[in-house]
N, C-alpha and C positions, 0 to 999 in steps of 0.2 A: 644695342644693349652693352653696357660696360660694367666692369667689376672693379673693386678697390682692394688693394693689397693690405697686408697687416700693418704696413708702415704708413698707410694713408695715401699713397700715390695711386694714381689711376692706372689700372692695368689695361691690356689690349682688349678691344671690344670682343664680345662673344657673339659669334654668328648663330642665329637661330633659324629654325624652320617650323612651319605650322602644318599640321595634318588633322585629320578627323578620325577618331576612334570611337566606334559604336555611337555615332552621331554627336559626339562631344568634340569640340575643337580644342586642340592642345598645342602649345608652343613650347618647344624644347631646344636645347643646344644642338647644333649640327653634329651628326655622328651618333646621336642617341639611337639605341636599338628600339624596335617596336615594343618589345616586352617591357622595357624600362619606361617608355612613354606611357604605356597603358597603366603602369603602376602609379604614375603621377596623378592620374584622374580616378584612382581607386578601382581599377579593373584588374583583376587577378587572372592571368592566363596560366593554366597548368603547365608544369615543366618538371623535368628531372635533371637534365644535363646542365641547365643554365645555373651559373653562379656569378654574382657580381664581381668577384675578385679573380675570376678565371676568364681566359679568352673564349669567345664564342666557338661552339663546336657543332651544334645542330645534330647531335648524335642520337637523341631519343625520339625526336620528331613529335613529342607530345604537345608542343606549343603551336601547332599549325593554326593559322588564321587565314581569312580571306582578304586579299589585298587588291586594290585597284589604284592605278596611277595615271596621271595625265599623259597623253601622248604629245607629239610635237604641235598638234593643233589645239591642245588644251582639253581634248575630250578625255574624260576619266574612263579608262577601260580596265576591266578586271583581268588579273593574271589567270592563266589557264588552270593552275593548280593552287591549292593552299600552300602557304609559305611558312617556313619556320621563323617565328617572330623573335627568336633569340639570336639570329644571325643577320637579320635584315635591318638596315638603318632607315630611319624616317627620312622621307624626301618631301619637298614642298608639294602641297596639294594631294598627298597620298590619302586614300580612304581605306581604313582598316575595319573589318568586322570580325569580332571574336566570337567565341561560342555563345555569347549572350544574345547576339543579334543575327547570327548567320547559321542556318541549318547545315551549310556546307562545312564550316569550321567545326561545328559540333559533331557531325558525322565522321570527319577526319580524325578528330581527337578520340572518339569512341573506338574507331578502328585501330588506332595505334595502341590504345589501352588493351584492347582485346588481344592483339598480337603479343604484347608484353606479358599478359597473364597466361598465355598458352602453356608455357613450361614453368611458370612460377609456382613454387610449392604452396600448398595450403597449410602452412605452419605458423600462421599469425599468433595462435595461442602460446607458442613457445619461442617465438622470435623476439630477440632483444629490442628490435625496433618497433614492436607492436605498441600502439598507443601514441607514437610520435612519428608515424611513417607516412611520408607523402604519397606513397603508392596506395596505402589503405585509403587515405582521404580522397585521392583523386579517382580511385576505382569506384568510390561511392558517388562522386559528383560528376565525373566525366566518363564513366564506364557503362557497360550494358548491365542490365539487372539479372540476366541469366547468361550462362556460358554455352557456346555451341561446340566447344572442343570435346571430343569423345575419345581421343587416342590416349596412348600412354605417355605421361610426361617424361621429359628427359631428366636424368638424375646424375649426380656426381658424388664421389666420396666426400664426406664432410665431417668436421671442418678441416681445411688445409691450413696448417700453421705456416704462414709466410714469414713469421718471425716468432719468437717466444711470446711476444705481446699482442700480435695482430693475427686474427683467424679469419679465414675466407670460406664462405658458403657460396660456391659458384652458381648453384642453381637458382639462387635468389637474385643474382645480378641482372640488371636491366641494360647493361652496356652503355651507361651514361658517360663513362670515361672521366668522371670527376676526379677519381683517385689518380689516374695516370696523368691527367693534366696538372693536378696539384704537384705531383712529384716532379714533373718536367718544368713547369713554369715558376713554381714558388720555391720549392726546396732544392731542386736540382739533383735529386737522388734517383738512381735507377730503381724503379719500383716494379709494378706489374703492368702488363700490356695486353692489348687485344691479341688473341692468338686464333689462328685458323679463320675460316669464313663460313658464311651460311649458317645452317642449323647447328654446326659444331662450334660456332664462335663462342669464346669464353674469355674471361679475365684470368690471368695466371701470372706467376712470378716471371720476371723478364729473363729470358734465356734465348740465345740465338738458335739453339737446336729446336726449342719448342716453336719458335717463330717460323720454322720451315727451312732454314738454311742447311740443316743436317739432322739426321735422326739421333736420338740420345745414344751414347756409347753402349754397344752391346744389345740394343733393342731395335725392333722394327717400328716403322711408323704406325700410329694408331689406325685401326681399320676405319673405313668410311661408314657413314650411317647405314648404307645398304648392307654391309657385312655384319652389323651389330644387331643381335637379337633385341627385340623391343623390351624396354624396362630394365636393361642391364646398365649399371652405372658406368659412366665414362671414366677412364683411368686418370690418375693424377700425373699429368705430364709437366708439372711445374718445374721451374729451373732454380735460379739462385735465390737465397733468402733475402728478405727485405731488410736493408740496413739503412736506417735513417733516424736522426734525432727528432723528426717531425711526423713520424708515421701515424700517431694518434689523430692527427687532423683528418686523415682519410676516413677514419671511422665516423667522425662527426659529420662530415659533409656527404657521406654515402646516403643517398635518398631511400635506400631499402636496408635490409639487414644482411647484406652480403659481407660487409666487413664489420667485425666485432672485436672488442677488447677482451683478452683472455681473463683478466682480473674481474671484469664486471659481468661476464657472460652468465646468464640465467640467475642473476642475483636479485633483480627487482623489476617491477613495471614502472614506467614513467609516471603513471597516476598514483603510485604509492610513494613517490619521492617528494621531498620538500626542497625547493631550490633557493639558494641565497647567492646574490652577487658578491664577489670577493676579489682579492688581488693576490697573485702568486707570490710566494715567499722565497723562491729559489734563486733569483738573480735580481739585478738592480734595474731591470726594464720596467717593472711595475705592470705586468700584463694582467688584463682583466680576465677573470675566470668565473665560472659558476659552480658552486658546490651543491651536489645533490646528495641528500642524506635521508635515511629512513630509520625511525626508532632510535635516534641518537647515534647512528653509525654512518659515517661518510662512505658512500658506495662508489661514487665517481666524481670526476671533475671535468668540466667542459670549458672550452674557450668562450670568453665573453666577446661581445661585439663592441669594439672601441676603435673607430677609424683613426683616431689620433695617435694611438700607441701600438697595439698589437693587431689591429684590424680584426680578423677572426681566427688568428693562428696563435698557437702556443707550442712550446717544446714538449716532448714526451715527459721530461722531468717535471714540468709544471703540471702536466695532466695526470700522471700516474703516481708520482712520488708523494703520497700523502699519508701512507699507513704509519709513518714514523710518529705521527701525533697520537696514535693509540697503541703504541708498541707495548709489549708485556713489561718492559722495564720503566714504564711511565711512573713518575713520582706523583702520588696523589695525596700524601700527607707529609707534614714537616718531619724532618729527621734531625736528631741531635746525637752527639757523641758524648758519652760519659767519660770523664777524665779523673784520674787519680792524682791528688796533689800531696806534696810533702808538707811538713809543718810550717815551711816558709812560703807556701803558696805556689811553689814551682811544680809544673806538670811533670810527673814521673812516668805516667802511662796513659795511653789513649785507648778507650774501649771501642766497641762496635757501634755503628749507627743504629739507633732505635727510633721507632715512631714516637711522635710527641704531638701535643695539642698546639694550635697556633699561638695561644697565650704563652705557653712555656717556651716554644721555639723563638718567638719574637723577644721575649725577655732575656733569654740566654744570648741571642745574637746581639742585642743592644748592649748588654753588659760586656761581652767580649770585645765588641767594636770600641766601646768607650775606653776600656783598659788599653787596647792597642793604640788608640788615638792619643791617649795620654803618655804612652811609652815612647815609641819612635815613629808612630804614624802608620797610615794605611794606604795601600795601593789599590786602585780601582781598575779592574779589567772587565770592561763591559761587553765585549764580543760584538759581532756584526749582524746578529739576527734581530735587533730591536726595531720596534715601530718608532715613529717620530715621538709619540707621547712617552714611550719608555725611555728613549734616548734623553729627552729633556729632563725626565725625572732622575735618571742616573747622573746627569751633569749637575743638576741642582743639589742632589744628595751629596755628591763628592765635595762641592764647594761650600755649601752652607751647613751640612750636618757633620761631615768629616773634616772640613777645613783644609782640604788638600787639593792640589792641582796635579797630583800623581795619578792621572787618569788617561786611559787610552783604550780604544775599541779595536785596534788592529791586531787580530789574531793571525798573523801571517808575517812574511818578510816585510820590513818597514825601515824607514830611515828618517833622520832629522830633516833632510832635504825634502822628502815627501811631505812631512808635516808642514813645513814652510810653504810648499807649493799649494797644498790644500787650503791653508789659511789665506793665502794671497789670491788664488785664482778660482777657488771653488766655493768656499763658505760665504754665505750671504749674497751670492751672485744671482739668485732667482732662476727663472727659466732661461736657459741658454740655447744651445744647439738642440733641435728637436728631431724626432724621427722623420718628419716631413722635410726638414732641411737636408737630411742625409740622402733622401730620394732625389733631390734636385741639385745637389752639390756637383760642381764640375769635377772635383778631385777630392778624394778622402784618403788621408794618410793614417795608417794604423801603426802605432808604436807601443810595444809591450802589451798587445791585445790580440787574442785569437777570437774573433767575433763569434764564430759558430760554437766554440767550446765555452766561452765565458759570458756571452750575452746573446742567446739564440735568436730572439726576436729582432735584435739589432742586425744580425746577419741576414735575416729574411728581408728587412727593409732595405738594406744595402743591395741585396741581390735584385730586388725590384727596381731600384734606381739604376743598376747596371744594365738590366735588360730593357727598361722602358725609356730611360733618360740618358743613357750613355755615360753614367758615372764611372770615372776611372779610379781604381783602388790600388794603393801602394801599401806594402807592409814591410816594416823593419823587423826581420825575424831570421832565425837560423836556416829555415827551409820553407818552401812553399807548401802549405798544407792543402789537403783536398778542399777545405773550405775556401781558401784563397783562389784555388783553381776554378771553383764554381762562381766566384766573383769576377772571373776573368782578370784577376789582379796581377800586379807585377811585384816580384820580390826584390827588396833591397837587402841583400844578405849581410847579416851582422851576427857575430858571436855574442853570447850573453855577456852583458857588462860593457859592450862597445856601442850600444845604441846611440849614445851621446855623440859619437863621431859622425854618424849619418845626419842626425838632427842639426849638429853644429855646422857641418859642411853645407847643408841645405840653406841654413840661415846666412852663412857667409856668401853663398852664391846669390841669394836673393838681394843682399846688400851690396853686391859688386866687389866683395873682398877677394883677396888672394887665396887660392885653394892649394892644398898639397899636391905634389906632382903625381901621386899614385891614385888619385880618385878618378872615378868615372864621370868626367865632365859632362858628357852628353846626357847621361841619366840624371845627374844633378840638375842640369838646366831644364830638362823636361818636367821633373817633379816640382822644382822651385817655381817655374813659370806657371804650372798648373795651380799651385797653392796661392799664387798671386791673383788668380781670377776671383771675381766676386762670388761669394757663397762657398768657397772651399773650406774644408773642415779637417782638423787634426784631432784624432781620437787617441787618447793615451790610456793605458790600463794600469792596474795596480802593480803589475810586474816590473814597471820601471823603477819602483822603489829599490830594487836590487841592482840598479845600474847607475853608478855615481855620475852625476852631472846631467842625466837624461831629462829630468823634469825642467831643469834650468834651461837647457838647450831647446826644449819644446816651447817654453815661453818665449825665448828669443826668436825662434822660428815663426811663431804666430805673430809676434810684433813686426818682424821683418817683412812678412808676406801679406799681412792683413787677414790671414785665415783665422777662422773661429776655432777655439780650443775647447774640448770637452773631456772630462775624466769619467771613465766607466769602470767602477769597481765590480767585483764578482758577487758580493753578498748584498741582499736586499736592504739591509739596514745601514750600510756604510755612508751613503750620502746624507741620510737623516742624522746619523751620528756626527758628521762634520758640521751640519747646520746647528746641532745642539751643543757643540763644543766638547765633544768627547775626544779631545786631543790636548796634550799639554800645551799651555800657553794660549789657548783659544777659548773664548767665551761664546755663547750662542749668537748666531747671526753674523759670524765672521769678525767679532770684536776681539782685538788683541788684549790679552790679559794685562799687559804692562801699561795700557792706556787708562789713566785715572777716570776720564770721562766715560769710557766703556764700562768700567767696573761700577761707576755710579749709576748708569742706566740699568744694568743688570740687577744691582742691589735694590733699586727702586721697584723694579718689576717683581722681584722676589720678596720684598718686604723685609730686607735685612739691612744692616749697616754696611756701607761700602768697605769699611776697615775690616769687616769680618771675612771678606773674600780674600783668597790668596792673591798676592801681587807679583810673585815670581814664577816663571814657567817651571812645571814639575817634570817628572820622569815619564818616558814613553814605556811601552810594553817591555822591551828589553831591559831598560833601566830599572823598572819595578821588579822584575824577576831577579836581576842581579842584586838589588838592594835587599830583597827578601832572603836570598840565599846566604848573605853575609851578615844578616841581622840589622841592617840599617833601617829596614822597615819591619814593624812588628806583625802586621796583619794584612789581609787582603779580602776584598769582596769581589766576587767573580760571577759573571752572567754569560751563559751561552758560549763558553770557551772550550774548544776541543784541543787538548794539548798536542795531538798529532799534527795539527795545522801550524803550529809554531815552528820557527826555524830550528830550534833545538829542544825537542820534547823532553829529553832526559833531564836537561838543565831546568826546565820549567817544573818538572815533577819534583826535583830536589828542592827547588825554591819554595814550592807550596808545602812540602814536608817540613821545611825549616821554619815556616811561619808559625807564630804563636797562636794565631787565630784566623780561621778562614771561614767565610760565609759564602755559600753558593746559591744563586737563584737559577733553577734549571727545570726543564721539562722532563728529562729522562736521566737515568743514572749515567754517569760518565767517570772518567778518571778524576776529574775535579771533585765530583761529589764524594768519591771514595776517600779523598784527602781532606774534605771539609769537616769542620766542627759542627756547623749548623747548615742544613739544606732546606731551603724554602721553595716549595714547588710553585711554578708559574704556568699560566695557561698557554697552550699552543695557539696558532693563528685561528683555527676553526672555532675556538671556544672564547674568543674575545673580539672586541671591536678595536679599530685603530686605523693607522694610515702609514704608508711607506712613502719616502721621498725618493722618486726614481732618479736615474742619472741625468735626465733632462732638466730636473728641477721641479717637476710636477709633484704635487702632494696627492697621493692615490689612496683615498679612504675606502674602508670596507667595514661591513657589519659583522656581527656575531652569527655564525651559522648554527652552532649547537648550544643548547642551554647547558650551563655548567656552573659549578660553584668555584671553579679554579680562578685564581686572581692573576691579572696581568702584572708585569714587572712594576708598573708605576703605582699600582695599589699596594703591592707588597712593600715597596720602598716608602710609600706614604705611612703605612702602619709602623714600619721599622723606625722611621724618623720621629713618629709620635712617641715611641718608647724612649727616644733620646731627647725629647723635649722640643722638637721643631715641627712646625706645620709646613709640610711640603706642598700642599695645595694640589695634590694629584689623586684624590680619592676616587674619582670616577672619570671615564674617558672624556666627557664633555668638559669637566673642570680642568683636566690635564691639557686638553686642546686649547681652552681659553687662556691657560697660563702661557702657552706658546705665543698666542696672538697678542698677549699683553706686552711683548717686547717689540718696540718699534724698529723699523729698518735702521741699520747702522749708517750714519751719514759721515762719520769721521774717517780718519785715514785707515786704509787697509794695512794689514801686516805686510812687511817688506817681502819682495820676491827672494827666493833662495839664491845665495851666491854661487857662482860657478865652482865646480869641484872637479879637479883633475886627479884621476887615479890611474896609474899604469896597470894594464891587464896583467894577470899573473903569468909567469913563464910556463910554457907547456913542454915538459920533458918527454922523451920517448917512453911509451907505455902509459901515458896519461892523456887526458882530454878535458876540455872545459865542459862543465855540466850545464845542459839546458833542460828546462822542465816547465810544465804548466799543467793546471787541472784540466782533465777532460770533463765534458758535460756530465757524463755518467761515469762515476768512479766509485770509490769506497767510502763516500761521505756518509755521515750519520743521518742526514735527512733523506737518504734513499733506502734506509733499512726497512726490511719487511716486505719489499716489493720484488719478489724473485722473477716475475715475468719481465719486468723492466730491466733487472740486472742481466738477464740473458741477452739483451741487445747492446750491452756495453762493449766497447772496443777492447780487444785483447791487448795487454801491455806488451810493448816491444822496445828494444833499444835501437834508436835510429842513429846512423852514422854514415858518413860519405864512404865511397870506395877507398879513398886514400886513408882515412882513419881506420877502416876495417882491415886494410892490408897491413898497416903498421901494427895492429893488434893481432894479426894472423887469424882472422875469422872471416867467414863468408856468409852470404845471405842465408838465413835460416839456422845458422849455427847458434849455439848458446854462448853468450858472453857474460862475464862477471864484471860489474862496475863496483868499485870498492873505495873505501876510505879507511883510515885507522879506526873508525868507529863501527864499521860493518860493511855488508856487501849486498848486492842485488843481482840475481842471475835471470836473464831474459833472452829470448831469441833475437837475432840481429835482423834488422830491416835496412838493407842498403838503400839510401835515399840521396838524391841530389841536394846537397846542403853544404854548409860551411865546413871546411876541413878542420880536424882536431877538435871537434865538438861531438858530444854524445847527448842525445835527447832521451829522456825518460818521462813517462807520465808521473805527475807529481804525487798523486794519492790514489792510485788504482789498487785493486785487490792484488796482493802479492808484490806490490811495488810502492811502498811508502817512503819516499825519498828522505824527508826530514827525519823520520823515526829510524829508518834502517841505516842511512848513511851519515846522519848528523850534518848534512850539507845542504846548501842552497844553490840555485842557479847562479852561475858565474864562478863557482868554486872549481878547483882542479881535482879530478878524480882519476883513479887508476882503472885501466881497461885491459882485460886479458881474457883469453879463452877460458870457458868454464872448466872446472875439474872433470876428468873423464867419468868418474862415478856419477857425477851430477848429470852429465849429458846423457848417460845411458839409462839412468834410473828414474829421473824425475819428469822427463818431458817426452811426449809422443810426437816425434818429428813428422811422422806421416800426417798426423792431424794438423800440425802447424802449417805444413806446406800447402794445405788446402785452403787456408784462410786468405782472403783477398786483401789487397792494399786498402780497399775501401773500409774493411773492418778494422784494419790497423790504425786508421785515422789519418791517413795522409797519402799523397801521391808518391809512390816509390820510384 
């Protein structure tokens, strides 16, 4: 038997074996477990511990079957005892009898079920798993009709909060070890473990003291069952709290109600819920999810089953951070601002926003945009939250209705080099590197990307590749994070802004060029040779936009080694925005704006004259804000833009205040809506259909979960365009999607690659350091609002620096340090970390640490570092509490 690869070449033959299961002959690949082989012929064997994405454990013993195997003479002899079908592989000639045909297997399964139910509580009516519980189902199909147990059941205090988000009812646990195996094999986080033995065995938070190495401080060991009166609850001997970005997966795979989510607990029954498949909106991975809602309210989200993308796992952010869509500050009706004009028509005063009808709001918005377009033009700031349909509508609205190329979706640090890189290497490239490629790549180089924090599912697929296929991971970063340690990765140390030096040196080494004398030639050779292997991958993140020359050198490295290059942004809509042309100088499909043939193709698809489209590249986000602030642009139309995410929020605020007309399309109130003249509400993801373009290049479509009258961006823009006399062709999702498909693939020349840029790093004087920063997965972002249980699992902000940097600033581990600029300061506890000297790392946007807003600085800038003022150290921080926090909670290896 042979297989064929995706490229059409013949792969190595697959060795198969043939066995008999319940008198049905089945042929499966060698190494297949009995329980999997039975599934292929429609035979369901009951199980609890088995999971297709976890290693076999044989912990619950519920899947016992009768097995017979040929001996050396070929005689088929039964094994003396029933065997666990989830741990035993099929062999040639094996004969298996399941509970369907074997009284022995049926009796064994009944016995195991009886043992599991001895101490299991009879709380199905109040258990969150009731109605979707494998234990309930299998107790009916594979259990006894009556119980012979007459003693007092074992009890525990309940629930135990193993984190603010995850609760544990230990008496429900059947010791299947799915949760512990997930934490060890998939996420790599220290979770909960089997503790003690025999009747006292239980699942609890991992702690060496609990596991029997030493008694808890100041306490004696728990008494034995003989010493404990019947019916008295066993004490909570749990240890460390559960700290993981992927903890919610343990709730979903728990086959009973032992693990539950704090937010969903006691909220609904599964048979009361309506389920809708969807796609997560929090990052660019495009993870499949399931939205469960009741009476118009989303109550929970679960991971969908998509083997090609997220398998069955999602991050806690994707799972729990959905309450923002129904927050109290949700905008449900258009808002307009009354303005007072003098006799010359000049605005002399702006009033408060007031509710208005859609007719009034659209008329006012169109009138103001028309005036601003006729005056000095309009800037379009689309944001990174858009679906593909919305992004195309924004791009078309800017070019055909407003007649401008001053359009940019990047609400973050950005550069002209990045725009050229995206136009050259990303836009119109289709499906490139995939999650499956990451698993099988010999080497993966991360540059400007912290996978666990910025693309959680990507981190899980990388870790799977490391553990199962020996993938070697390298990261160009200031220090080795805990995520990199769990990838068994190697750090290529680089201060912010100097990543181009590593990438350029690797490219030089790959091409056999001369290297500087001070480089690590051995490491360079190892990485460069690894990237030259077939299947090697370079992953670059959006943070390289703040490192001059880095994108250019990444392209050069990919060309020199033959490695495949992929760009992984943080926001869900950024890849779709690139494809839609939400960048200056870029039309949909990667077409350069300056190419007459490209403009002609787009004009034909949009039904307009090619001469009506802009022909010269416009301004990027920074340029639009600069132009608004000095009056070179009259107005702006903004969608999904958080000013705090911009490199200089204060400047952006002043720019929008200076604009003569601002229209905002937004889900909730924000700083932008408070500055807008017209606010047009748009639908959140749960209330509309659409699709996201994930970083691989896959289009991930989803349907509407909740019935709603709220309009998506593309419909709002369509109606706004109608007021301005243009048919945008985006009145419904299907029409919007067809408008995208109407554009053929671009066959002309691609935009040129960015030119090499050489920028000398800034000098670091005594008392200063180079700022490093990136977003943590759980931070102070607007899309996490309203979920306090999830917020409790976020890592506490710290200031990371090396021992040399700390000594120069005269601070020690745990002390408070103040990082400041001439714009402001941030005070945080110090975490001494093995990292590049003369660099200080801060979380970019955590609670109490908003780098852009408080410092007016970006990664790569030089900041002042000094001990915190004495009154601040004594009055604002509880040092004893800080000292108890682990490096794991801090977010890296100290």
